[in-house]
N, CA, C, O and CB atoms as a CASP TS submission, in Angstrom:
PFRMAT TS
TARGET T0000
AUTHOR 0000-0000-0000
METHOD Language model
MODEL 1
PARENT N/A
ATOM      1  N   MET     1     104.886 134.682 109.526  1.00  0.00           N
ATOM      2  CA  MET     1     105.436 132.868 109.228  1.00  0.00           C
ATOM      3  C   MET     1     106.578 132.550 108.329  1.00  0.00           C
ATOM      4  O   MET     1     106.869 131.776 107.417  1.00  0.00           O
ATOM      5  CB  MET     1     104.236 131.919 108.441  1.00  0.00           C
ATOM      6  N   ALA     2     106.949 133.267 108.845  1.00  0.00           N
ATOM      7  CA  ALA     2     108.981 132.003 107.864  1.00  0.00           C
ATOM      8  C   ALA     2     108.455 131.139 106.764  1.00  0.00           C
ATOM      9  O   ALA     2     107.723 130.217 107.124  1.00  0.00           O
ATOM     10  CB  ALA     2     110.103 130.149 109.313  1.00  0.00           C
ATOM     11  N   PHE     3     108.686 131.264 105.546  1.00  0.00           N
ATOM     12  CA  PHE     3     107.960 130.130 104.781  1.00  0.00           C
ATOM     13  C   PHE     3     109.490 130.091 104.339  1.00  0.00           C
ATOM     14  O   PHE     3     109.356 129.854 103.139  1.00  0.00           O
ATOM     15  CB  PHE     3     106.446 130.376 103.558  1.00  0.00           C
ATOM     16  N   ASP     4     111.133 130.193 104.611  1.00  0.00           N
ATOM     17  CA  ASP     4     111.983 130.306 103.707  1.00  0.00           C
ATOM     18  C   ASP     4     112.506 128.383 104.131  1.00  0.00           C
ATOM     19  O   ASP     4     112.607 127.851 105.236  1.00  0.00           O
ATOM     20  CB  ASP     4     113.168 131.895 103.952  1.00  0.00           C
ATOM     21  N   GLY     5     112.707 127.864 102.905  1.00  0.00           N
ATOM     22  CA  GLY     5     113.614 126.278 103.290  1.00  0.00           C
ATOM     23  C   GLY     5     112.024 125.591 102.617  1.00  0.00           C
ATOM     24  O   GLY     5     112.331 124.579 101.986  1.00  0.00           O
ATOM     25  N   LEU     6     111.075 125.733 102.583  1.00  0.00           N
ATOM     26  CA  LEU     6     110.160 124.617 102.156  1.00  0.00           C
ATOM     27  C   LEU     6     109.192 124.819 100.326  1.00  0.00           C
ATOM     28  O   LEU     6     108.891 125.703  99.524  1.00  0.00           O
ATOM     29  CB  LEU     6     108.924 124.609 103.641  1.00  0.00           C
ATOM     30  N   LYS     7     109.120 123.974 100.433  1.00  0.00           N
ATOM     31  CA  LYS     7     108.203 123.507  99.732  1.00  0.00           C
ATOM     32  C   LYS     7     106.994 122.908  99.726  1.00  0.00           C
ATOM     33  O   LYS     7     106.366 122.364 100.634  1.00  0.00           O
ATOM     34  CB  LYS     7     108.578 123.076  99.346  1.00  0.00           C
ATOM     35  N   ILE     8     106.660 123.138  98.171  1.00  0.00           N
ATOM     36  CA  ILE     8     105.428 122.384  97.602  1.00  0.00           C
ATOM     37  C   ILE     8     106.265 121.417  96.655  1.00  0.00           C
ATOM     38  O   ILE     8     107.146 121.832  95.902  1.00  0.00           O
ATOM     39  CB  ILE     8     104.180 123.437  96.728  1.00  0.00           C
ATOM     40  N   TRP     9     105.748 119.557  96.822  1.00  0.00           N
ATOM     41  CA  TRP     9     106.359 119.991  94.959  1.00  0.00           C
ATOM     42  C   TRP     9     105.085 120.129  94.232  1.00  0.00           C
ATOM     43  O   TRP     9     104.005 120.398  94.758  1.00  0.00           O
ATOM     44  CB  TRP     9     107.429 118.521  93.922  1.00  0.00           C
ATOM     45  N   PHE    10     105.298 119.926  92.994  1.00  0.00           N
ATOM     46  CA  PHE    10     104.134 119.572  91.202  1.00  0.00           C
ATOM     47  C   PHE    10     104.805 117.733  91.513  1.00  0.00           C
ATOM     48  O   PHE    10     105.864 117.121  91.650  1.00  0.00           O
ATOM     49  CB  PHE    10     105.095 120.855  88.631  1.00  0.00           C
ATOM     50  N   LEU    11     103.626 117.564  91.492  1.00  0.00           N
ATOM     51  CA  LEU    11     103.395 115.767  90.633  1.00  0.00           C
ATOM     52  C   LEU    11     102.755 115.967  89.062  1.00  0.00           C
ATOM     53  O   LEU    11     101.623 116.337  88.751  1.00  0.00           O
ATOM     54  CB  LEU    11     101.864 114.530  91.690  1.00  0.00           C
ATOM     55  N   THR    12     103.654 115.667  88.378  1.00  0.00           N
ATOM     56  CA  THR    12     102.721 115.534  87.515  1.00  0.00           C
ATOM     57  C   THR    12     102.008 113.910  86.936  1.00  0.00           C
ATOM     58  O   THR    12     102.582 113.020  87.563  1.00  0.00           O
ATOM     59  CB  THR    12     103.347 116.292  86.510  1.00  0.00           C
ATOM     60  N   GLY    13     101.167 113.438  86.148  1.00  0.00           N
ATOM     61  CA  GLY    13     101.125 112.022  86.321  1.00  0.00           C
ATOM     62  C   GLY    13     100.745 112.030  84.489  1.00  0.00           C
ATOM     63  O   GLY    13      99.916 112.816  84.030  1.00  0.00           O
ATOM     64  N   SER    14     101.383 111.187  83.756  1.00  0.00           N
ATOM     65  CA  SER    14     101.428 110.758  82.642  1.00  0.00           C
ATOM     66  C   SER    14     101.725 108.956  82.485  1.00  0.00           C
ATOM     67  O   SER    14     102.202 108.365  83.453  1.00  0.00           O
ATOM     68  CB  SER    14     102.424 111.677  82.067  1.00  0.00           C
ATOM     69  N   ILE    15     101.370 108.137  81.096  1.00  0.00           N
ATOM     70  CA  ILE    15     102.018 107.572  81.214  1.00  0.00           C
ATOM     71  C   ILE    15     102.641 107.318  79.874  1.00  0.00           C
ATOM     72  O   ILE    15     101.775 107.658  79.068  1.00  0.00           O
ATOM     73  CB  ILE    15     101.591 106.840  81.896  1.00  0.00           C
ATOM     74  N   HIS    16     103.954 106.792  79.058  1.00  0.00           N
ATOM     75  CA  HIS    16     104.575 106.001  78.355  1.00  0.00           C
ATOM     76  C   HIS    16     103.812 105.759  77.030  1.00  0.00           C
ATOM     77  O   HIS    16     104.404 105.892  75.959  1.00  0.00           O
ATOM     78  CB  HIS    16     104.830 104.891  79.112  1.00  0.00           C
ATOM     79  N   TYR    17     102.471 105.394  77.087  1.00  0.00           N
ATOM     80  CA  TYR    17     101.358 105.656  76.367  1.00  0.00           C
ATOM     81  C   TYR    17     101.489 105.894  75.022  1.00  0.00           C
ATOM     82  O   TYR    17     101.565 105.057  74.123  1.00  0.00           O
ATOM     83  CB  TYR    17     100.760 106.602  76.860  1.00  0.00           C
ATOM     84  N   TYR    18     101.525 107.854  74.891  1.00  0.00           N
ATOM     85  CA  TYR    18     101.847 108.182  74.471  1.00  0.00           C
ATOM     86  C   TYR    18     103.191 108.798  73.098  1.00  0.00           C
ATOM     87  O   TYR    18     103.268 109.676  72.239  1.00  0.00           O
ATOM     88  CB  TYR    18     101.415 108.106  75.115  1.00  0.00           C
ATOM     89  N   GLY    19     104.182 107.468  73.737  1.00  0.00           N
ATOM     90  CA  GLY    19     105.773 108.667  73.155  1.00  0.00           C
ATOM     91  C   GLY    19     106.818 109.433  74.031  1.00  0.00           C
ATOM     92  O   GLY    19     106.877 109.913  75.163  1.00  0.00           O
ATOM     93  N   GLU    20     107.352 109.343  73.286  1.00  0.00           N
ATOM     94  CA  GLU    20     108.374 110.827  74.074  1.00  0.00           C
ATOM     95  C   GLU    20     108.824 111.581  73.697  1.00  0.00           C
ATOM     96  O   GLU    20     109.983 111.911  73.953  1.00  0.00           O
ATOM     97  CB  GLU    20     109.384 110.832  74.666  1.00  0.00           C
ATOM     98  N   GLU    21     108.081 112.123  72.960  1.00  0.00           N
ATOM     99  CA  GLU    21     107.672 113.543  71.958  1.00  0.00           C
ATOM    100  C   GLU    21     106.644 113.492  72.942  1.00  0.00           C
ATOM    101  O   GLU    21     107.098 114.098  73.912  1.00  0.00           O
ATOM    102  CB  GLU    21     107.212 113.543  69.994  1.00  0.00           C
ATOM    103  N   ALA    22     105.061 112.932  73.298  1.00  0.00           N
ATOM    104  CA  ALA    22     104.536 113.313  74.266  1.00  0.00           C
ATOM    105  C   ALA    22     104.204 113.409  75.452  1.00  0.00           C
ATOM    106  O   ALA    22     103.147 113.755  75.978  1.00  0.00           O
ATOM    107  CB  ALA    22     104.208 113.301  74.129  1.00  0.00           C
ATOM    108  N   LEU    23     106.101 112.766  76.245  1.00  0.00           N
ATOM    109  CA  LEU    23     106.417 113.193  77.487  1.00  0.00           C
ATOM    110  C   LEU    23     106.992 114.398  77.796  1.00  0.00           C
ATOM    111  O   LEU    23     107.041 114.988  78.875  1.00  0.00           O
ATOM    112  CB  LEU    23     107.080 112.425  77.946  1.00  0.00           C
ATOM    113  N   LYS    24     107.448 114.711  76.648  1.00  0.00           N
ATOM    114  CA  LYS    24     108.561 115.933  76.427  1.00  0.00           C
ATOM    115  C   LYS    24     107.748 117.237  76.494  1.00  0.00           C
ATOM    116  O   LYS    24     107.973 118.393  76.851  1.00  0.00           O
ATOM    117  CB  LYS    24     109.419 115.860  74.841  1.00  0.00           C
ATOM    118  N   GLN    25     106.696 116.545  75.991  1.00  0.00           N
ATOM    119  CA  GLN    25     105.448 118.301  75.774  1.00  0.00           C
ATOM    120  C   GLN    25     104.883 117.731  77.822  1.00  0.00           C
ATOM    121  O   GLN    25     105.372 118.189  78.854  1.00  0.00           O
ATOM    122  CB  GLN    25     103.022 118.046  73.551  1.00  0.00           C
ATOM    123  N   VAL    26     104.246 117.119  77.752  1.00  0.00           N
ATOM    124  CA  VAL    26     104.120 117.065  79.075  1.00  0.00           C
ATOM    125  C   VAL    26     104.879 117.537  80.181  1.00  0.00           C
ATOM    126  O   VAL    26     104.346 117.718  81.275  1.00  0.00           O
ATOM    127  CB  VAL    26     104.036 116.114  79.240  1.00  0.00           C
ATOM    128  N   THR    27     106.362 117.797  79.926  1.00  0.00           N
ATOM    129  CA  THR    27     107.262 117.951  80.955  1.00  0.00           C
ATOM    130  C   THR    27     107.239 119.176  81.036  1.00  0.00           C
ATOM    131  O   THR    27     107.034 119.646  82.155  1.00  0.00           O
ATOM    132  CB  THR    27     108.514 117.433  80.851  1.00  0.00           C
ATOM    133  N   ASP    28     107.458 120.194  79.771  1.00  0.00           N
ATOM    134  CA  ASP    28     107.745 121.036  79.875  1.00  0.00           C
ATOM    135  C   ASP    28     105.977 122.221  79.508  1.00  0.00           C
ATOM    136  O   ASP    28     106.230 123.388  79.210  1.00  0.00           O
ATOM    137  CB  ASP    28     109.116 120.920  79.066  1.00  0.00           C
ATOM    138  N   GLN    29     104.610 121.870  79.556  1.00  0.00           N
ATOM    139  CA  GLN    29     103.699 121.908  80.101  1.00  0.00           C
ATOM    140  C   GLN    29     103.691 122.857  81.473  1.00  0.00           C
ATOM    141  O   GLN    29     103.516 124.031  81.801  1.00  0.00           O
ATOM    142  CB  GLN    29     103.458 120.690  80.171  1.00  0.00           C
ATOM    143  N   ALA    30     104.129 121.017  82.291  1.00  0.00           N
ATOM    144  CA  ALA    30     104.372 121.143  83.726  1.00  0.00           C
ATOM    145  C   ALA    30     105.669 122.155  83.771  1.00  0.00           C
ATOM    146  O   ALA    30     105.770 122.321  84.987  1.00  0.00           O
ATOM    147  CB  ALA    30     104.651 119.588  84.468  1.00  0.00           C
ATOM    148  N   ALA    31     106.263 122.593  83.432  1.00  0.00           N
ATOM    149  CA  ALA    31     107.878 123.576  83.992  1.00  0.00           C
ATOM    150  C   ALA    31     107.146 124.646  83.671  1.00  0.00           C
ATOM    151  O   ALA    31     107.405 125.584  84.425  1.00  0.00           O
ATOM    152  CB  ALA    31     109.725 123.493  83.058  1.00  0.00           C
ATOM    153  N   GLY    32     106.136 124.959  82.660  1.00  0.00           N
ATOM    154  CA  GLY    32     105.350 127.014  82.451  1.00  0.00           C
ATOM    155  C   GLY    32     104.381 126.793  83.464  1.00  0.00           C
ATOM    156  O   GLY    32     104.885 127.322  84.455  1.00  0.00           O
ATOM    157  N   ILE    33     103.372 126.356  83.763  1.00  0.00           N
ATOM    158  CA  ILE    33     102.059 126.154  84.868  1.00  0.00           C
ATOM    159  C   ILE    33     103.632 126.084  85.739  1.00  0.00           C
ATOM    160  O   ILE    33     104.331 127.011  85.330  1.00  0.00           O
ATOM    161  CB  ILE    33     100.522 124.398  84.786  1.00  0.00           C
ATOM    162  N   VAL    34     104.229 125.397  86.620  1.00  0.00           N
ATOM    163  CA  VAL    34     105.477 126.440  87.748  1.00  0.00           C
ATOM    164  C   VAL    34     106.107 127.188  87.742  1.00  0.00           C
ATOM    165  O   VAL    34     106.933 127.452  88.615  1.00  0.00           O
ATOM    166  CB  VAL    34     106.340 126.208  88.231  1.00  0.00           C
ATOM    167  N   ALA    35     105.785 128.095  86.160  1.00  0.00           N
ATOM    168  CA  ALA    35     106.998 129.534  87.449  1.00  0.00           C
ATOM    169  C   ALA    35     105.249 129.926  86.464  1.00  0.00           C
ATOM    170  O   ALA    35     105.497 130.968  85.857  1.00  0.00           O
ATOM    171  CB  ALA    35     109.753 130.758  86.969  1.00  0.00           C
ATOM    172  N   GLY    36     104.250 129.645  86.247  1.00  0.00           N
ATOM    173  CA  GLY    36     103.638 130.937  86.574  1.00  0.00           C
ATOM    174  C   GLY    36     102.754 130.970  88.458  1.00  0.00           C
ATOM    175  O   GLY    36     102.362 131.999  89.008  1.00  0.00           O
ATOM    176  N   LEU    37     102.677 129.694  88.984  1.00  0.00           N
ATOM    177  CA  LEU    37     102.419 129.734  89.971  1.00  0.00           C
ATOM    178  C   LEU    37     104.040 130.210  90.801  1.00  0.00           C
ATOM    179  O   LEU    37     103.711 130.287  91.985  1.00  0.00           O
ATOM    180  CB  LEU    37     101.650 128.442  90.192  1.00  0.00           C
ATOM    181  N   GLY    38     104.562 130.324  90.771  1.00  0.00           N
ATOM    182  CA  GLY    38     106.281 130.361  90.796  1.00  0.00           C
ATOM    183  C   GLY    38     106.204 132.273  90.686  1.00  0.00           C
ATOM    184  O   GLY    38     106.610 133.181  91.412  1.00  0.00           O
ATOM    185  N   ALA    39     105.774 132.233  89.929  1.00  0.00           N
ATOM    186  CA  ALA    39     105.549 133.883  89.736  1.00  0.00           C
ATOM    187  C   ALA    39     104.646 134.817  90.195  1.00  0.00           C
ATOM    188  O   ALA    39     104.676 135.959  89.737  1.00  0.00           O
ATOM    189  CB  ALA    39     105.363 134.153  88.634  1.00  0.00           C
ATOM    190  N   ALA    40     103.681 134.424  91.212  1.00  0.00           N
ATOM    191  CA  ALA    40     102.464 134.560  92.123  1.00  0.00           C
ATOM    192  C   ALA    40     102.702 134.939  92.869  1.00  0.00           C
ATOM    193  O   ALA    40     103.158 134.150  93.697  1.00  0.00           O
ATOM    194  CB  ALA    40     101.785 133.778  92.525  1.00  0.00           C
ATOM    195  N   PRO    41     102.643 136.284  93.250  1.00  0.00           N
ATOM    196  CA  PRO    41     102.937 137.173  94.600  1.00  0.00           C
ATOM    197  C   PRO    41     102.294 136.639  96.517  1.00  0.00           C
ATOM    198  O   PRO    41     102.577 136.624  97.715  1.00  0.00           O
ATOM    199  CB  PRO    41     102.040 138.801  94.088  1.00  0.00           C
ATOM    200  N   ASP    42     101.075 136.226  95.252  1.00  0.00           N
ATOM    201  CA  ASP    42      99.616 135.374  96.725  1.00  0.00           C
ATOM    202  C   ASP    42     101.468 134.192  97.712  1.00  0.00           C
ATOM    203  O   ASP    42     102.060 134.076  98.785  1.00  0.00           O
ATOM    204  CB  ASP    42      97.262 133.100  95.104  1.00  0.00           C
ATOM    205  N   ILE    43     101.479 133.806  96.617  1.00  0.00           N
ATOM    206  CA  ILE    43     101.490 131.959  97.000  1.00  0.00           C
ATOM    207  C   ILE    43     103.341 132.841  97.314  1.00  0.00           C
ATOM    208  O   ILE    43     104.012 133.517  96.533  1.00  0.00           O
ATOM    209  CB  ILE    43     101.030 130.023  95.051  1.00  0.00           C
ATOM    210  N   PRO    44     103.614 132.438  98.698  1.00  0.00           N
ATOM    211  CA  PRO    44     104.810 132.854  98.997  1.00  0.00           C
ATOM    212  C   PRO    44     105.848 131.319  99.488  1.00  0.00           C
ATOM    213  O   PRO    44     106.565 131.386 100.486  1.00  0.00           O
ATOM    214  CB  PRO    44     104.542 134.082 100.221  1.00  0.00           C
ATOM    215  N   ILE    45     105.789 130.262  98.793  1.00  0.00           N
ATOM    216  CA  ILE    45     106.477 129.287  99.149  1.00  0.00           C
ATOM    217  C   ILE    45     106.491 128.476  97.855  1.00  0.00           C
ATOM    218  O   ILE    45     105.633 127.993  97.116  1.00  0.00           O
ATOM    219  CB  ILE    45     105.957 128.650 100.367  1.00  0.00           C
ATOM    220  N   GLN    46     107.744 128.526  97.888  1.00  0.00           N
ATOM    221  CA  GLN    46     108.884 127.897  96.505  1.00  0.00           C
ATOM    222  C   GLN    46     107.890 126.214  96.297  1.00  0.00           C
ATOM    223  O   GLN    46     107.546 125.304  97.051  1.00  0.00           O
ATOM    224  CB  GLN    46     111.349 127.510  97.315  1.00  0.00           C
ATOM    225  N   ILE    47     107.688 126.660  94.281  1.00  0.00           N
ATOM    226  CA  ILE    47     106.796 125.485  94.224  1.00  0.00           C
ATOM    227  C   ILE    47     108.043 124.455  92.883  1.00  0.00           C
ATOM    228  O   ILE    47     108.731 124.990  92.013  1.00  0.00           O
ATOM    229  CB  ILE    47     104.730 126.113  93.527  1.00  0.00           C
ATOM    230  N   VAL    48     107.954 123.126  93.143  1.00  0.00           N
ATOM    231  CA  VAL    48     109.316 122.524  93.400  1.00  0.00           C
ATOM    232  C   VAL    48     108.434 121.028  91.856  1.00  0.00           C
ATOM    233  O   VAL    48     107.682 120.134  92.244  1.00  0.00           O
ATOM    234  CB  VAL    48     109.799 121.898  95.877  1.00  0.00           C
ATOM    235  N   GLN    49     108.677 121.130  90.895  1.00  0.00           N
ATOM    236  CA  GLN    49     108.948 119.889  90.305  1.00  0.00           C
ATOM    237  C   GLN    49     109.341 119.571  90.044  1.00  0.00           C
ATOM    238  O   GLN    49     110.429 119.959  89.620  1.00  0.00           O
ATOM    239  CB  GLN    49     108.809 119.451  89.878  1.00  0.00           C
ATOM    240  N   LYS    50     108.471 117.493  89.963  1.00  0.00           N
ATOM    241  CA  LYS    50     109.735 117.081  89.654  1.00  0.00           C
ATOM    242  C   LYS    50     109.086 116.207  88.725  1.00  0.00           C
ATOM    243  O   LYS    50     108.058 116.523  88.126  1.00  0.00           O
ATOM    244  CB  LYS    50     110.739 116.520  90.780  1.00  0.00           C
ATOM    245  N   PRO    51     109.634 115.184  88.608  1.00  0.00           N
ATOM    246  CA  PRO    51     110.036 114.374  87.234  1.00  0.00           C
ATOM    247  C   PRO    51     108.667 113.833  87.062  1.00  0.00           C
ATOM    248  O   PRO    51     108.181 114.212  88.128  1.00  0.00           O
ATOM    249  CB  PRO    51     111.358 113.070  87.319  1.00  0.00           C
ATOM    250  N   THR    52     107.740 113.224  86.466  1.00  0.00           N
ATOM    251  CA  THR    52     107.172 113.037  85.477  1.00  0.00           C
ATOM    252  C   THR    52     106.634 111.700  86.597  1.00  0.00           C
ATOM    253  O   THR    52     107.221 111.523  87.664  1.00  0.00           O
ATOM    254  CB  THR    52     108.034 112.973  83.926  1.00  0.00           C
ATOM    255  N   LEU    53     105.757 111.054  86.276  1.00  0.00           N
ATOM    256  CA  LEU    53     105.170 110.019  86.784  1.00  0.00           C
ATOM    257  C   LEU    53     104.129 109.403  86.201  1.00  0.00           C
ATOM    258  O   LEU    53     103.085 109.970  85.880  1.00  0.00           O
ATOM    259  CB  LEU    53     104.865 110.271  87.803  1.00  0.00           C
ATOM    260  N   LEU    54     104.498 107.665  85.975  1.00  0.00           N
ATOM    261  CA  LEU    54     104.309 107.806  84.751  1.00  0.00           C
ATOM    262  C   LEU    54     103.597 105.804  85.287  1.00  0.00           C
ATOM    263  O   LEU    54     103.115 105.115  84.388  1.00  0.00           O
ATOM    264  CB  LEU    54     105.971 108.401  83.487  1.00  0.00           C
ATOM    265  N   ASP    55     103.672 105.310  86.565  1.00  0.00           N
ATOM    266  CA  ASP    55     102.280 104.402  87.097  1.00  0.00           C
ATOM    267  C   ASP    55     102.559 105.006  88.132  1.00  0.00           C
ATOM    268  O   ASP    55     103.164 106.061  88.322  1.00  0.00           O
ATOM    269  CB  ASP    55     102.073 102.633  87.181  1.00  0.00           C
ATOM    270  N   PRO    56     101.950 104.072  89.000  1.00  0.00           N
ATOM    271  CA  PRO    56     100.901 103.866  90.297  1.00  0.00           C
ATOM    272  C   PRO    56     101.865 103.920  91.183  1.00  0.00           C
ATOM    273  O   PRO    56     101.692 104.514  92.247  1.00  0.00           O
ATOM    274  CB  PRO    56      99.930 102.450  90.472  1.00  0.00           C
ATOM    275  N   ASP    57     103.459 103.080  90.762  1.00  0.00           N
ATOM    276  CA  ASP    57     105.088 103.175  92.109  1.00  0.00           C
ATOM    277  C   ASP    57     105.590 104.381  92.057  1.00  0.00           C
ATOM    278  O   ASP    57     106.170 104.768  93.071  1.00  0.00           O
ATOM    279  CB  ASP    57     106.692 102.134  91.785  1.00  0.00           C
ATOM    280  N   GLY    58     105.509 105.300  90.876  1.00  0.00           N
ATOM    281  CA  GLY    58     106.226 106.134  90.932  1.00  0.00           C
ATOM    282  C   GLY    58     105.027 106.839  91.594  1.00  0.00           C
ATOM    283  O   GLY    58     105.266 107.214  92.742  1.00  0.00           O
ATOM    284  N   ILE    59     104.309 106.994  91.325  1.00  0.00           N
ATOM    285  CA  ILE    59     102.652 107.806  92.131  1.00  0.00           C
ATOM    286  C   ILE    59     103.555 107.429  93.715  1.00  0.00           C
ATOM    287  O   ILE    59     104.402 108.202  94.163  1.00  0.00           O
ATOM    288  CB  ILE    59     100.296 106.517  91.796  1.00  0.00           C
ATOM    289  N   ARG    60     103.365 106.783  94.051  1.00  0.00           N
ATOM    290  CA  ARG    60     103.008 106.011  95.423  1.00  0.00           C
ATOM    291  C   ARG    60     104.761 106.856  96.328  1.00  0.00           C
ATOM    292  O   ARG    60     104.975 107.820  97.063  1.00  0.00           O
ATOM    293  CB  ARG    60     102.939 103.527  95.099  1.00  0.00           C
ATOM    294  N   ARG    61     105.571 105.806  95.701  1.00  0.00           N
ATOM    295  CA  ARG    61     107.040 107.447  95.190  1.00  0.00           C
ATOM    296  C   ARG    61     106.904 107.837  96.170  1.00  0.00           C
ATOM    297  O   ARG    61     106.781 107.664  97.383  1.00  0.00           O
ATOM    298  CB  ARG    61     106.895 108.968  93.907  1.00  0.00           C
ATOM    299  N   ALA    62     106.957 108.491  95.300  1.00  0.00           N
ATOM    300  CA  ALA    62     106.846 110.950  95.273  1.00  0.00           C
ATOM    301  C   ALA    62     105.586 110.411  96.820  1.00  0.00           C
ATOM    302  O   ALA    62     105.767 111.303  97.648  1.00  0.00           O
ATOM    303  CB  ALA    62     105.257 112.518  92.581  1.00  0.00           C
ATOM    304  N   CYS    63     104.965 109.820  97.163  1.00  0.00           N
ATOM    305  CA  CYS    63     103.808 110.153  98.086  1.00  0.00           C
ATOM    306  C   CYS    63     104.982 110.317  99.036  1.00  0.00           C
ATOM    307  O   CYS    63     105.765 111.208  99.367  1.00  0.00           O
ATOM    308  CB  CYS    63     102.419 108.980  98.434  1.00  0.00           C
ATOM    309  N   LEU    64     104.686 108.754  99.386  1.00  0.00           N
ATOM    310  CA  LEU    64     105.878 108.596 100.582  1.00  0.00           C
ATOM    311  C   LEU    64     107.016 109.552 100.292  1.00  0.00           C
ATOM    312  O   LEU    64     107.371 109.893 101.421  1.00  0.00           O
ATOM    313  CB  LEU    64     106.581 106.994 100.649  1.00  0.00           C
ATOM    314  N   ASP    65     107.473 109.923  99.776  1.00  0.00           N
ATOM    315  CA  ASP    65     109.125 110.349  99.570  1.00  0.00           C
ATOM    316  C   ASP    65     108.604 111.910  99.672  1.00  0.00           C
ATOM    317  O   ASP    65     109.578 112.490 100.151  1.00  0.00           O
ATOM    318  CB  ASP    65     110.133 109.782  97.766  1.00  0.00           C
ATOM    319  N   ALA    66     107.738 112.721  99.501  1.00  0.00           N
ATOM    320  CA  ALA    66     106.883 114.056 100.345  1.00  0.00           C
ATOM    321  C   ALA    66     106.314 114.758 101.626  1.00  0.00           C
ATOM    322  O   ALA    66     106.106 115.822 102.208  1.00  0.00           O
ATOM    323  CB  ALA    66     106.054 114.079 100.038  1.00  0.00           C
ATOM    324  N   SER    67     106.158 112.650 101.651  1.00  0.00           N
ATOM    325  CA  SER    67     105.481 112.992 103.796  1.00  0.00           C
ATOM    326  C   SER    67     107.275 112.918 104.171  1.00  0.00           C
ATOM    327  O   SER    67     107.642 113.724 105.026  1.00  0.00           O
ATOM    328  CB  SER    67     103.958 110.836 105.141  1.00  0.00           C
ATOM    329  N   ALA    68     108.048 112.256 103.737  1.00  0.00           N
ATOM    330  CA  ALA    68     108.922 112.454 104.550  1.00  0.00           C
ATOM    331  C   ALA    68     109.677 113.626 104.634  1.00  0.00           C
ATOM    332  O   ALA    68     110.304 113.997 105.626  1.00  0.00           O
ATOM    333  CB  ALA    68     109.555 111.618 104.457  1.00  0.00           C
ATOM    334  N   ASP    69     109.615 114.041 103.847  1.00  0.00           N
ATOM    335  CA  ASP    69     110.340 115.777 102.957  1.00  0.00           C
ATOM    336  C   ASP    69     110.012 116.234 104.009  1.00  0.00           C
ATOM    337  O   ASP    69     108.789 116.365 103.964  1.00  0.00           O
ATOM    338  CB  ASP    69     109.628 116.790 101.357  1.00  0.00           C
ATOM    339  N   ASP    70     110.596 116.738 105.464  1.00  0.00           N
ATOM    340  CA  ASP    70     110.378 117.303 106.516  1.00  0.00           C
ATOM    341  C   ASP    70     110.049 119.093 105.751  1.00  0.00           C
ATOM    342  O   ASP    70     109.325 119.876 106.366  1.00  0.00           O
ATOM    343  CB  ASP    70     111.783 116.956 107.648  1.00  0.00           C
ATOM    344  N   ALA    71     110.679 119.477 104.437  1.00  0.00           N
ATOM    345  CA  ALA    71     110.788 120.942 103.735  1.00  0.00           C
ATOM    346  C   ALA    71     109.322 120.821 102.954  1.00  0.00           C
ATOM    347  O   ALA    71     108.555 121.767 102.776  1.00  0.00           O
ATOM    348  CB  ALA    71     112.357 121.189 102.515  1.00  0.00           C
ATOM    349  N   CYS    72     109.123 119.558 102.562  1.00  0.00           N
ATOM    350  CA  CYS    72     107.908 119.290 101.304  1.00  0.00           C
ATOM    351  C   CYS    72     106.101 119.889 102.829  1.00  0.00           C
ATOM    352  O   CYS    72     105.506 119.564 103.857  1.00  0.00           O
ATOM    353  CB  CYS    72     107.994 116.410 100.471  1.00  0.00           C
ATOM    354  N   VAL    73     106.171 120.655 101.975  1.00  0.00           N
ATOM    355  CA  VAL    73     104.177 120.969 102.978  1.00  0.00           C
ATOM    356  C   VAL    73     102.916 120.868 102.567  1.00  0.00           C
ATOM    357  O   VAL    73     101.967 121.101 103.317  1.00  0.00           O
ATOM    358  CB  VAL    73     103.743 122.416 103.421  1.00  0.00           C
ATOM    359  N   GLY    74     102.757 120.410 100.987  1.00  0.00           N
ATOM    360  CA  GLY    74     102.909 120.234 100.735  1.00  0.00           C
ATOM    361  C   GLY    74     102.767 120.100  99.070  1.00  0.00           C
ATOM    362  O   GLY    74     103.747 120.477  98.428  1.00  0.00           O
ATOM    363  N   VAL    75     101.103 119.364  98.002  1.00  0.00           N
ATOM    364  CA  VAL    75     101.619 119.070  97.011  1.00  0.00           C
ATOM    365  C   VAL    75     100.242 119.288  96.379  1.00  0.00           C
ATOM    366  O   VAL    75      99.126 119.141  96.877  1.00  0.00           O
ATOM    367  CB  VAL    75     102.423 117.800  96.961  1.00  0.00           C
ATOM    368  N   ILE    76     100.660 119.731  94.985  1.00  0.00           N
ATOM    369  CA  ILE    76      99.592 119.925  93.301  1.00  0.00           C
ATOM    370  C   ILE    76      99.933 118.743  92.551  1.00  0.00           C
ATOM    371  O   ILE    76     100.919 118.035  92.350  1.00  0.00           O
ATOM    372  CB  ILE    76     100.044 121.476  92.053  1.00  0.00           C
ATOM    373  N   THR    77      98.613 118.823  92.188  1.00  0.00           N
ATOM    374  CA  THR    77      99.193 116.507  91.748  1.00  0.00           C
ATOM    375  C   THR    77      98.106 117.224  89.622  1.00  0.00           C
ATOM    376  O   THR    77      96.973 117.555  89.274  1.00  0.00           O
ATOM    377  CB  THR    77      97.056 113.807  93.872  1.00  0.00           C
ATOM    378  N   TRP    78      98.859 117.134  89.267  1.00  0.00           N
ATOM    379  CA  TRP    78      98.617 117.330  87.326  1.00  0.00           C
ATOM    380  C   TRP    78      98.578 116.275  87.164  1.00  0.00           C
ATOM    381  O   TRP    78      99.628 115.718  87.486  1.00  0.00           O
ATOM    382  CB  TRP    78      99.713 117.992  86.158  1.00  0.00           C
ATOM    383  N   MET    79      97.252 115.154  86.501  1.00  0.00           N
ATOM    384  CA  MET    79      97.330 114.430  85.860  1.00  0.00           C
ATOM    385  C   MET    79      97.178 114.679  84.639  1.00  0.00           C
ATOM    386  O   MET    79      96.318 115.498  84.314  1.00  0.00           O
ATOM    387  CB  MET    79      96.849 113.773  86.208  1.00  0.00           C
ATOM    388  N   HIS    80      97.959 114.047  83.676  1.00  0.00           N
ATOM    389  CA  HIS    80      97.878 114.601  82.014  1.00  0.00           C
ATOM    390  C   HIS    80      97.883 113.364  81.369  1.00  0.00           C
ATOM    391  O   HIS    80      98.715 112.456  81.359  1.00  0.00           O
ATOM    392  CB  HIS    80      99.235 115.619  81.361  1.00  0.00           C
ATOM    393  N   THR    81      96.392 113.551  80.632  1.00  0.00           N
ATOM    394  CA  THR    81      95.866 112.552  79.916  1.00  0.00           C
ATOM    395  C   THR    81      96.046 112.650  78.173  1.00  0.00           C
ATOM    396  O   THR    81      95.585 111.763  77.454  1.00  0.00           O
ATOM    397  CB  THR    81      94.413 112.541  80.377  1.00  0.00           C
TER
END
C-alpha cells in the first residue's frame, strides 16, 4: 500500500493560563515528539505538527479540518497541562 501524500496530524492542546513562554515550550516539546515519530522506521506516514490548540473552539475546528482533508488519515492528540 502506498502512503505517499498521506498525513497524520499531531494536535497539541494547552491553555493561555501559563503565558507565552510556556506555550513556546509546549510547541517546542511537541516538535520534538513529532520529530521522534517521524524518524521511526515503523511509521510510514508523515506526522504533521499543527499549531497549538488553546480553546474548545480551536480543538473543534482542527478536528473538522482534519476530517475534511482527504490526505489526513488520522490524528494524534497530546494535551499538555
